[in-house]
VMD Tcl script that builds the backbone (N, CA, C; Angstrom):
set m [mol new atoms 282]
animate dup $m
set s [atomselect $m all]
$s set {name element resname resid chain x y z} {
  {N N MET 1 A 0.860 -1.207 0.086}
  {CA C MET 1 A 0.088 0.148 -0.012}
  {C C MET 1 A 0.871 1.281 -0.039}
  {N N GLU 2 A 0.459 2.421 -1.054}
  {CA C GLU 2 A 1.232 3.288 -1.140}
  {C C GLU 2 A 0.467 4.886 -1.113}
  {N N ILE 3 A 0.730 5.591 -0.167}
  {CA C ILE 3 A 0.043 6.702 0.011}
  {C C ILE 3 A 0.707 8.105 -0.597}
  {N N GLU 4 A -0.198 8.706 -1.533}
  {CA C GLU 4 A 0.516 9.866 -2.015}
  {C C GLU 4 A -0.740 11.006 -1.471}
  {N N ILE 5 A 0.073 12.173 -1.313}
  {CA C ILE 5 A -0.638 13.373 -0.900}
  {C C ILE 5 A -0.830 14.259 -2.198}
  {N N ASP 6 A -2.047 14.475 -2.710}
  {CA C ASP 6 A -2.310 15.210 -3.812}
  {C C ASP 6 A -2.503 16.690 -3.483}
  {N N SER 7 A -2.813 17.243 -2.317}
  {CA C SER 7 A -3.171 18.546 -2.241}
  {C C SER 7 A -3.000 18.573 -0.674}
  {N N LYS 8 A -2.482 19.547 -0.284}
  {CA C LYS 8 A -2.604 19.999 1.454}
  {C C LYS 8 A -2.824 21.422 1.396}
  {N N LYS 9 A -3.639 21.910 2.439}
  {CA C LYS 9 A -3.923 23.306 2.384}
  {C C LYS 9 A -4.143 23.459 4.060}
  {N N ASN 10 A -3.612 24.614 4.659}
  {CA C ASN 10 A -3.367 24.890 5.768}
  {C C ASN 10 A -4.971 26.029 5.997}
  {N N ASN 11 A -5.750 25.530 7.184}
  {CA C ASN 11 A -6.693 26.449 7.411}
  {C C ASN 11 A -6.741 26.841 8.957}
  {N N PRO 12 A -6.179 27.784 9.280}
  {CA C PRO 12 A -6.002 28.412 10.341}
  {C C PRO 12 A -7.123 28.828 11.251}
  {N N LEU 13 A -8.100 29.139 10.703}
  {CA C LEU 13 A -9.219 29.592 11.185}
  {C C LEU 13 A -9.944 28.289 11.866}
  {N N LEU 14 A -9.830 27.394 11.444}
  {CA C LEU 14 A -10.421 26.223 12.005}
  {C C LEU 14 A -9.502 25.132 12.674}
  {N N ASN 15 A -8.038 25.804 12.895}
  {CA C ASN 15 A -7.005 24.769 13.427}
  {C C ASN 15 A -6.574 23.535 12.808}
  {N N ARG 16 A -6.592 23.461 11.291}
  {CA C ARG 16 A -6.664 22.362 10.834}
  {C C ARG 16 A -5.948 22.405 9.729}
  {N N THR 17 A -5.428 21.423 9.089}
  {CA C THR 17 A -4.861 21.168 7.745}
  {C C THR 17 A -5.536 20.198 7.025}
  {N N GLU 18 A -5.873 20.608 5.660}
  {CA C GLU 18 A -6.903 19.785 5.037}
  {C C GLU 18 A -6.296 19.019 3.865}
  {N N ILE 19 A -6.268 17.471 3.653}
  {CA C ILE 19 A -5.424 16.946 2.800}
  {C C ILE 19 A -6.305 16.209 1.678}
  {N N CYS 20 A -5.953 16.123 0.278}
  {CA C CYS 20 A -6.335 14.877 -0.284}
  {C C CYS 20 A -5.452 14.193 -1.007}
  {N N PHE 21 A -5.887 12.837 -1.110}
  {CA C PHE 21 A -4.724 11.617 -0.814}
  {C C PHE 21 A -5.068 10.625 -1.896}
  {N N THR 22 A -4.194 9.920 -2.042}
  {CA C THR 22 A -4.753 8.654 -3.238}
  {C C THR 22 A -3.826 7.552 -2.778}
  {N N VAL 23 A -4.803 6.323 -2.465}
  {CA C VAL 23 A -3.876 5.319 -1.928}
  {C C VAL 23 A -3.910 4.175 -3.203}
  {N N ARG 24 A -2.696 3.559 -3.669}
  {CA C ARG 24 A -2.787 2.483 -4.377}
  {C C ARG 24 A -2.488 1.232 -3.279}
  {N N HIS 25 A -3.386 0.350 -3.644}
  {CA C HIS 25 A -3.360 -1.017 -3.161}
  {C C HIS 25 A -3.609 -2.207 -3.995}
  {N N GLU 26 A -2.443 -2.391 -4.366}
  {CA C GLU 26 A -2.050 -3.509 -5.691}
  {C C GLU 26 A -2.551 -4.726 -4.738}
  {N N GLY 27 A -3.654 -5.517 -5.283}
  {CA C GLY 27 A -3.809 -6.892 -4.955}
  {C C GLY 27 A -4.195 -7.012 -3.539}
  {N N GLY 28 A -4.978 -5.806 -3.109}
  {CA C GLY 28 A -5.457 -5.761 -1.691}
  {C C GLY 28 A -6.672 -5.369 -1.979}
  {N N SER 29 A -7.495 -5.430 -0.958}
  {CA C SER 29 A -8.921 -4.826 -0.907}
  {C C SER 29 A -8.768 -3.272 -0.285}
  {N N THR 30 A -9.514 -2.465 -0.319}
  {CA C THR 30 A -9.719 -1.024 0.002}
  {C C THR 30 A -9.345 -0.907 1.383}
  {N N PRO 31 A -8.132 -0.232 1.554}
  {CA C PRO 31 A -7.964 -0.373 3.375}
  {C C PRO 31 A -8.700 0.633 4.006}
  {N N ASN 32 A -9.356 0.054 5.374}
  {CA C ASN 32 A -9.980 0.902 6.235}
  {C C ASN 32 A -9.444 1.969 6.782}
  {N N ARG 33 A -10.402 2.826 7.321}
  {CA C ARG 33 A -9.923 4.326 7.868}
  {C C ARG 33 A -8.653 4.116 8.713}
  {N N GLU 34 A -8.874 2.980 9.856}
  {CA C GLU 34 A -7.588 2.952 10.582}
  {C C GLU 34 A -6.396 2.855 10.041}
  {N N ILE 35 A -6.118 2.035 9.096}
  {CA C ILE 35 A -4.980 1.724 8.155}
  {C C ILE 35 A -4.543 2.873 7.530}
  {N N ILE 36 A -5.690 3.910 7.247}
  {CA C ILE 36 A -5.423 4.962 6.446}
  {C C ILE 36 A -4.676 6.086 7.081}
  {N N ARG 37 A -5.391 6.199 8.334}
  {CA C ARG 37 A -5.069 7.116 9.349}
  {C C ARG 37 A -3.450 6.847 10.000}
  {N N SER 38 A -3.320 5.725 10.299}
  {CA C SER 38 A -2.066 5.272 10.543}
  {C C SER 38 A -0.987 5.496 9.579}
  {N N GLU 39 A -1.152 5.328 8.346}
  {CA C GLU 39 A -0.200 5.578 7.190}
  {C C GLU 39 A -0.036 6.939 6.820}
  {N N LEU 40 A -1.215 7.804 7.046}
  {CA C LEU 40 A -0.872 9.369 7.128}
  {C C LEU 40 A -0.091 9.772 8.306}
  {N N ALA 41 A -0.320 9.519 9.624}
  {CA C ALA 41 A 0.208 9.688 10.462}
  {C C ALA 41 A 2.111 9.665 10.571}
  {N N GLU 42 A 2.352 8.453 9.949}
  {CA C GLU 42 A 3.616 8.147 9.759}
  {C C GLU 42 A 4.008 8.842 8.330}
  {N N LYS 43 A 3.226 9.160 7.477}
  {CA C LYS 43 A 3.841 10.205 6.354}
  {C C LYS 43 A 4.108 11.546 6.830}
  {N N LEU 44 A 3.202 12.203 7.428}
  {CA C LEU 44 A 2.985 13.259 7.848}
  {C C LEU 44 A 3.800 14.075 9.270}
  {N N ASN 45 A 4.126 12.753 9.967}
  {CA C ASN 45 A 4.966 13.326 11.108}
  {C C ASN 45 A 3.624 13.775 12.243}
  {N N VAL 46 A 2.397 13.111 12.328}
  {CA C VAL 46 A 1.796 13.614 13.372}
  {C C VAL 46 A 1.093 12.660 13.920}
  {N N LYS 47 A 0.441 12.880 14.944}
  {CA C LYS 47 A -0.286 11.887 15.906}
  {C C LYS 47 A -1.563 11.396 14.987}
  {N N ARG 48 A -1.917 9.820 15.234}
  {CA C ARG 48 A -2.718 9.573 14.482}
  {C C ARG 48 A -4.227 9.826 15.060}
  {N N GLU 49 A -4.379 10.019 16.133}
  {CA C GLU 49 A -5.796 10.510 16.889}
  {C C GLU 49 A -5.991 11.907 16.407}
  {N N ASN 50 A -5.170 12.763 15.922}
  {CA C ASN 50 A -5.455 14.151 15.290}
  {C C ASN 50 A -6.157 13.990 14.117}
  {N N ILE 51 A -6.057 12.781 13.225}
  {CA C ILE 51 A -6.160 12.918 11.910}
  {C C ILE 51 A -7.957 12.409 11.806}
  {N N ILE 52 A -8.484 13.018 11.243}
  {CA C ILE 52 A -10.042 12.596 10.626}
  {C C ILE 52 A -10.115 12.466 9.315}
  {N N VAL 53 A -10.324 11.220 9.002}
  {CA C VAL 53 A -10.531 10.802 7.389}
  {C C VAL 53 A -12.075 10.878 7.400}
  {N N ASN 54 A -12.406 11.814 6.468}
  {CA C ASN 54 A -13.674 12.265 6.117}
  {C C ASN 54 A -14.270 11.249 4.779}
  {N N ALA 55 A -13.819 11.032 3.713}
  {CA C ALA 55 A -14.332 10.248 2.562}
  {C C ALA 55 A -13.129 9.349 2.061}
  {N N ILE 56 A -13.677 8.175 1.682}
  {CA C ILE 56 A -12.862 7.333 0.719}
  {C C ILE 56 A -13.545 6.842 -0.382}
  {N N ASN 57 A -13.010 7.044 -1.442}
  {CA C ASN 57 A -13.793 6.725 -2.355}
  {C C ASN 57 A -12.903 5.685 -3.344}
  {N N THR 58 A -13.210 4.565 -3.911}
  {CA C THR 58 A -12.795 3.645 -4.556}
  {C C THR 58 A -13.594 3.647 -5.966}
  {N N SER 59 A -12.826 3.345 -7.088}
  {CA C SER 59 A -13.460 3.248 -8.428}
  {C C SER 59 A -13.334 1.608 -8.769}
  {N N PHE 60 A -14.565 1.194 -9.342}
  {CA C PHE 60 A -14.578 -0.046 -9.734}
  {C C PHE 60 A -13.345 -0.360 -10.727}
  {N N GLY 61 A -12.883 -1.596 -10.500}
  {CA C GLY 61 A -11.824 -2.207 -11.419}
  {C C GLY 61 A -10.240 -1.657 -11.287}
  {N N ILE 62 A -10.240 -0.899 -10.548}
  {CA C ILE 62 A -9.028 0.246 -10.136}
  {C C ILE 62 A -8.639 -0.017 -8.848}
  {N N GLN 63 A -7.380 -0.594 -8.618}
  {CA C GLN 63 A -6.915 -0.571 -7.400}
  {C C GLN 63 A -6.411 0.519 -6.902}
  {N N GLU 64 A -7.014 1.648 -6.604}
  {CA C GLU 64 A -6.679 2.989 -5.951}
  {C C GLU 64 A -7.840 3.444 -5.554}
  {N N THR 65 A -7.692 4.152 -4.289}
  {CA C THR 65 A -8.603 5.207 -3.541}
  {C C THR 65 A -8.218 6.690 -3.392}
  {N N THR 66 A -9.171 7.282 -3.504}
  {CA C THR 66 A -8.827 8.486 -3.299}
  {C C THR 66 A -9.553 9.166 -1.881}
  {N N GLY 67 A -9.199 10.096 -1.335}
  {CA C GLY 67 A -9.533 10.341 -0.213}
  {C C GLY 67 A -9.487 11.707 0.251}
  {N N TYR 68 A -10.169 12.379 1.529}
  {CA C TYR 68 A -9.895 13.407 2.077}
  {C C TYR 68 A -10.030 13.405 3.527}
  {N N ALA 69 A -8.982 14.085 4.167}
  {CA C ALA 69 A -9.047 14.047 5.738}
  {C C ALA 69 A -8.596 15.336 6.119}
  {N N LYS 70 A -8.624 15.664 7.245}
  {CA C LYS 70 A -8.136 16.733 7.831}
  {C C LYS 70 A -7.289 16.454 9.313}
  {N N ILE 71 A -6.251 17.102 9.257}
  {CA C ILE 71 A -5.487 16.837 10.446}
  {C C ILE 71 A -5.622 17.779 11.451}
  {N N TYR 72 A -6.204 17.891 12.633}
  {CA C TYR 72 A -6.353 18.727 13.534}
  {C C TYR 72 A -4.971 19.151 14.662}
  {N N SER 73 A -5.143 20.417 15.441}
  {CA C SER 73 A -3.938 20.439 16.259}
  {C C SER 73 A -4.109 19.817 17.220}
  {N N SER 74 A -5.260 19.136 17.819}
  {CA C SER 74 A -5.390 18.416 18.938}
  {C C SER 74 A -6.563 17.380 18.807}
  {N N VAL 75 A -7.099 16.794 19.699}
  {CA C VAL 75 A -8.235 16.087 19.681}
  {C C VAL 75 A -9.435 16.858 20.054}
  {N N ALA 76 A -8.998 17.541 21.321}
  {CA C ALA 76 A -10.250 18.546 21.512}
  {C C ALA 76 A -10.666 19.381 20.217}
  {N N LYS 77 A -9.703 19.968 19.369}
  {CA C LYS 77 A -10.123 20.810 18.203}
  {C C LYS 77 A -10.777 20.227 17.222}
  {N N ALA 78 A -10.599 18.579 17.116}
  {CA C ALA 78 A -11.477 17.766 16.270}
  {C C ALA 78 A -12.873 17.624 16.697}
  {N N LYS 79 A -12.965 17.384 17.849}
  {CA C LYS 79 A -14.267 16.959 18.711}
  {C C LYS 79 A -15.311 18.425 18.325}
  {N N ASP 80 A -14.495 19.465 18.526}
  {CA C ASP 80 A -15.207 20.799 18.542}
  {C C ASP 80 A -15.659 21.030 17.030}
  {N N GLY 81 A -14.958 20.707 15.919}
  {CA C GLY 81 A -14.975 21.214 14.528}
  {C C GLY 81 A -15.797 19.914 13.750}
  {N N GLU 82 A -16.002 18.857 14.306}
  {CA C GLU 82 A -16.449 17.496 13.471}
  {C C GLU 82 A -17.757 17.257 14.054}
  {N N ARG 83 A -18.665 16.802 13.016}
  {CA C ARG 83 A -19.874 16.167 13.179}
  {C C ARG 83 A -19.797 14.832 13.918}
  {N N LEU 84 A -20.630 14.300 14.835}
  {CA C LEU 84 A -20.597 13.381 15.647}
  {C C LEU 84 A -20.190 11.860 14.764}
  {N N HIS 85 A -21.151 11.969 13.977}
  {CA C HIS 85 A -21.253 10.630 13.073}
  {C C HIS 85 A -19.523 10.457 12.328}
  {N N ILE 86 A -18.896 11.579 12.070}
  {CA C ILE 86 A -17.672 11.529 11.616}
  {C C ILE 86 A -16.750 11.024 12.541}
  {N N LEU 87 A -16.996 11.583 13.884}
  {CA C LEU 87 A -15.883 11.211 14.852}
  {C C LEU 87 A -16.094 9.717 15.227}
  {N N LYS 88 A -17.452 9.050 15.276}
  {CA C LYS 88 A -17.664 7.953 15.205}
  {C C LYS 88 A -16.937 6.637 14.383}
  {N N ARG 89 A -17.052 7.403 13.211}
  {CA C ARG 89 A -16.569 6.617 11.924}
  {C C ARG 89 A -15.094 6.574 12.284}
  {N N ASN 90 A -14.433 7.298 12.891}
  {CA C ASN 90 A -12.918 7.548 13.192}
  {C C ASN 90 A -12.567 6.830 14.263}
  {N N LEU 91 A -13.400 6.256 15.136}
  {CA C LEU 91 A -13.178 5.786 16.616}
  {C C LEU 91 A -12.581 6.771 17.512}
  {N N ILE 92 A -13.342 8.045 17.411}
  {CA C ILE 92 A -12.783 9.189 18.169}
  {C C ILE 92 A -13.816 9.043 19.583}
  {N N GLY 93 A -13.580 9.047 20.695}
  {CA C GLY 93 A -14.510 9.095 21.807}
  {C C GLY 93 A -15.178 10.359 22.103}
  {N N VAL 94 A -16.258 10.104 22.126}
  {CA C VAL 94 A -16.933 11.482 22.122}
  {C C VAL 94 A -17.504 11.847 23.478}
}
mol reanalyze $m
mol bondsrecalc $m
mol representation Tube
mol addrep $m
């Protein structure tokens, strides 16, 4: 599995960085949010719990997934800025 950052935008008003990414997963299934969060944390040198993966989209027949994630400065900022169901999907305690 290989993750490539397509775009990265700093949003100081909401205390977060917004990124679009592409995951290439040859010979495997679509990775889940936890795996993607861990890989993004390792690649960007941030804490895994500060990353919220909002969207994961896989096209049929292509082993490539695109997605959108937000990196907050702290978990408290993530809880303030995200909707409840997004926090639950990312397994962040509410």
